Backbone bond lengths (Angstrom), bond angles and torsions (degrees), N, CA, C in turn:
res aa  C-N    CA-C-N  psi(-1)  N-CA   C-N-CA  omega(-1)  CA-C   N-CA-C  phi
1 X - - - 1.392 - - 1.392 119.11 -
2 X 1.332 113.43 -29.57 1.540 117.92 -176.72 1.536 104.71 -73.90
3 X 1.204 126.83 -10.59 1.464 125.03 -177.04 1.589 109.78 -101.86
4 X 1.262 117.10 3.08 1.526 121.23 176.80 1.618 106.64 -88.71
5 X 1.297 117.86 175.08 1.376 122.26 176.36 1.552 113.12 -61.33
6 X 1.409 108.43 -46.13 1.495 114.86 176.52 1.591 114.20 -58.67
7 X 1.394 107.98 -44.86 1.416 111.64 179.32 1.554 115.56 -62.64
8 X 1.393 115.11 -35.75 1.491 117.56 177.27 1.469 111.56 -66.70
9 X 1.364 115.09 -37.48 1.498 121.91 176.21 1.531 111.11 -57.21
10 X 1.373 114.88 -50.24 1.397 123.68 -174.26 1.529 108.52 -68.16
11 X 1.244 121.43 -38.91 1.463 128.82 173.29 1.449 109.32 -57.82
12 X 1.293 115.09 -49.35 1.529 114.67 -178.88 1.506 116.08 -67.72
13 X 1.311 117.92 -16.04 1.428 123.19 176.07 1.482 119.62 -95.08
14 X 1.370 116.72 -9.75 1.418 125.02 -179.61 1.504 114.17 -52.38
15 X 1.289 115.89 -39.95 1.473 120.66 -173.51 1.640 111.37 -63.17
16 X 1.426 112.78 -16.17 1.398 116.86 178.95 1.581 116.68 -80.00
17 X 1.369 111.38 -16.88 1.516 118.07 -174.81 1.360 115.48 -63.20
18 X 1.334 131.09 -38.32 1.422 124.17 -178.86 1.567 111.74 -64.93
19 X 1.236 121.79 -38.30 1.380 123.83 -179.31 1.595 110.17 -68.38
20 X 1.441 106.19 -42.03 1.501 110.67 178.37 1.539 115.58 -61.59
21 X 1.201 116.26 -36.63 1.528 129.91 -179.99 1.556 104.89 -62.35
22 X 1.351 114.00 -50.69 1.442 119.86 -179.40 1.513 112.85 -54.04
23 X 1.387 112.60 -50.71 1.380 120.88 177.82 1.547 113.97 -55.70
24 X 1.451 114.16 -50.05 1.352 118.10 -179.60 1.394 118.17 -63.73
25 X 1.428 114.85 -28.59 1.467 124.04 175.38 1.499 111.53 -62.77
26 X 1.425 111.13 -43.69 1.419 119.43 -179.68 1.622 117.51 -68.06
27 X 1.355 107.61 -14.84 1.541 111.67 178.65 1.517 112.33 -97.81
28 X 1.394 114.21 -4.66 1.452 116.74 177.14 1.555 114.65 -53.39
29 X 1.399 112.70 129.36 1.445 113.79 175.70 1.427 109.57 -146.15
30 X 1.345 119.62 -177.02 1.421 125.21 -179.11 1.583 108.43 -82.41
31 X 1.293 113.97 -10.24 1.504 119.23 176.21 1.451 112.73 98.81
32 X 1.400 119.42 -6.34 1.484 120.07 178.28 1.564 114.52 -59.96
33 X 1.172 117.90 -29.55 1.440 122.81 -174.95 1.638 106.55 -63.12
34 X 1.225 115.02 -34.36 1.401 115.54 176.55 1.553 120.93 -60.41
35 X 1.301 113.67 -16.91 1.434 122.45 178.06 1.580 112.18 -69.83
36 X 1.304 116.92 -13.46 1.412 124.53 174.89 1.560 116.18 -79.17
37 X 1.321 114.26 -12.65 1.507 119.43 -175.64 1.467 106.22 -71.11
38 X 1.332 114.30 126.02 1.562 117.47 177.49 1.542 110.97 -122.65
39 X 1.299 116.37 25.90 1.477 118.34 175.86 1.463 107.73 -106.35
40 X 1.315 118.39 151.23 1.469 119.26 176.64 1.512 107.76 -62.50
41 X 1.281 112.53 132.00 1.518 120.65 -169.34 1.524 110.07 -130.90
42 X 1.377 117.80 122.83 1.387 118.39 -178.29 1.719 104.49 -112.36
43 X 1.170 118.51 126.21 1.435 122.44 178.38 1.546 107.29 -113.01
44 X 1.321 110.52 115.05 1.474 124.10 -172.21 1.561 106.48 -105.40
45 X 1.296 114.93 125.64 1.517 123.28 171.38 1.536 107.56 -115.08
46 X 1.214 115.99 162.11 1.473 121.40 178.50 1.546 102.80 -124.80
47 X 1.296 118.00 135.99 1.435 119.42 -174.10 1.555 111.60 -73.85
48 X 1.396 118.08 -6.01 1.408 120.28 170.51 1.449 112.13 -97.42
49 X 1.308 121.43 9.49 1.439 126.74 178.15 1.645 106.92 -78.80
50 X 1.342 114.45 155.62 1.396 110.62 170.50 1.538 120.50 -52.61
51 X 1.296 116.75 146.64 1.413 120.34 179.07 1.475 115.69 -55.34
52 X 1.257 116.31 -44.34 1.492 124.27 -178.36 1.482 106.73 -59.58
53 X 1.336 127.59 -34.77 1.285 130.04 -174.58 1.491 110.76 -78.98
54 X 1.316 117.41 -40.16 1.427 122.44 175.63 1.443 108.77 -63.21
55 X 1.242 122.19 -40.77 1.543 119.94 -179.58 1.448 110.66 -69.53
56 X 1.389 120.17 -30.44 1.485 116.81 179.70 1.582 106.26 -72.46
57 X 1.266 117.05 -33.33 1.459 118.22 -178.60 1.438 114.21 -72.61
58 X 1.323 120.97 -24.53 1.366 126.68 172.13 1.647 111.27 -70.12
59 X 1.293 111.05 -44.54 1.517 117.57 175.59 1.426 109.73 -62.32
60 X 1.351 118.85 -50.57 1.507 124.91 179.01 1.567 108.43 -46.47
61 X 1.254 113.84 -53.10 1.499 121.11 -176.39 1.583 113.74 -58.19
62 X 1.348 113.04 -24.97 1.498 116.82 177.88 1.616 109.21 -83.54
63 X 1.339 111.98 -21.09 1.493 115.30 -174.61 1.483 109.14 -88.09
64 X 1.334 116.86 -31.37 1.376 117.07 -177.21 1.512 114.10 -86.71
65 X 1.340 121.16 122.69 1.550 116.33 -171.25 1.416 108.59 -64.88
66 X 1.429 116.44 132.67 1.386 122.93 172.18 1.507 115.19 75.53
67 X 1.272 119.79 -0.07 1.383 123.90 177.69 1.478 116.92 -55.13
68 X 1.313 120.10 137.54 1.391 125.33 175.90 1.604 105.97 -96.84
69 X 1.287 118.30 143.60 1.421 126.09 174.20 1.444 112.51 -131.36
70 X 1.284 116.97 138.78 1.432 125.99 176.55 1.500 112.30 -139.78
71 X 1.206 115.35 138.63 1.564 118.67 170.07 1.544 111.97 -119.76
72 X 1.271 106.59 109.27 1.652 120.29 -167.79 1.542 105.66 -82.56
73 X 1.289 120.68 126.92 1.386 125.79 166.54 1.553 116.73 -51.94
74 X 1.300 125.74 133.03 1.391 126.17 173.47 1.532 114.58 86.74
75 X 1.372 115.42 -11.74 1.475 117.22 -172.79 1.586 106.97 -88.39
76 X 1.278 113.75 149.65 1.614 119.77 178.20 1.500 105.93 -120.28
77 X 1.223 120.30 179.97 1.391 128.21 177.82 1.599 112.77 -57.54
78 X 1.299 116.81 -31.25 1.422 121.09 -176.67 1.538 111.85 -92.23
79 X 1.288 118.25 7.29 1.490 121.87 179.82 1.554 114.26 -51.24
80 X 1.342 119.78 -47.45 1.453 121.76 -177.83 1.544 114.24 -51.78
81 X 1.382 113.07 -40.44 1.507 112.50 -171.96 1.463 111.46 -124.50
82 X 1.337 124.25 -7.07 1.384 117.73 -177.89 1.532 114.77 -129.85
83 X 1.276 113.76 -49.79 1.596 116.57 -170.80 1.487 112.26 -93.94
84 X 1.310 119.84 -29.22 1.498 119.54 -179.59 1.509 117.79 -153.85
85 X 1.448 118.50 53.42 1.516 119.07 -169.38 1.476 106.30 -64.30
86 X 1.349 122.84 -30.78 1.473 121.85 -173.69 1.549 109.52 -72.62
87 X 1.330 119.24 -33.34 1.443 124.20 177.65 1.625 107.33 -68.52
88 X 1.232 115.65 -48.81 1.444 119.36 175.71 1.560 112.22 -57.92
89 X 1.270 115.24 -46.49 1.448 117.31 175.30 1.517 116.20 -55.57
90 X 1.339 108.24 -37.10 1.537 112.99 179.91 1.489 110.25 -69.82
91 X 1.263 118.19 -34.86 1.430 123.71 -178.62 1.614 109.50 -65.60
92 X 1.295 111.05 -42.99 1.434 119.42 177.83 1.616 111.26 -67.86
93 X 1.242 114.55 -40.98 1.542 114.64 -179.00 1.579 107.13 -69.88
94 X 1.357 118.00 -34.62 1.498 117.38 175.52 1.503 114.00 -67.38
95 X 1.315 114.20 -34.96 1.442 115.40 173.76 1.565 112.02 -67.29
96 X 1.251 119.84 -35.08 1.425 122.43 -174.60 1.632 106.45 -78.80
97 X 1.311 115.40 -37.62 1.479 115.94 179.39 1.613 109.24 -62.97
98 X 1.330 117.09 -35.61 1.441 119.24 -178.26 1.543 111.95 -86.37
99 X 1.320 116.77 12.73 1.422 119.10 175.56 1.595 108.68 71.79
100 X 1.198 119.31 26.14 1.570 118.05 175.00 1.470 110.59 90.91
101 X 1.460 118.53 15.14 1.534 118.98 -175.79 1.500 105.76 -107.62
102 X 1.283 118.16 114.02 1.454 122.54 -179.95 1.602 105.59 -142.09
103 X 1.368 117.01 125.10 1.380 119.22 -179.59 1.613 111.67 -52.97
104 X 1.329 115.00 144.55 1.411 120.85 177.07 1.481 114.19 -76.17
């Protein structure tokens, strides 16, 4: 994989990880700050995403008041920008058309 175009791109970005991890660790919280979000929020998961990520998304949807959560079949973590951007865009459009109401 490291010898493919994608692998070379990943390798070129590896040096950014330590600073990104420090920033992410500084943002760690018990989640209560998400209770202040008052905008319509759609949390999209893909059933092909890692299990730990899907579990976090479910919990996040519980913390954000009125958040809508959907787990879409066939989508993975890279769906928004690589594997299924049109599918994700359609989910967002449907969410906006309904005024932010999507079944959990």
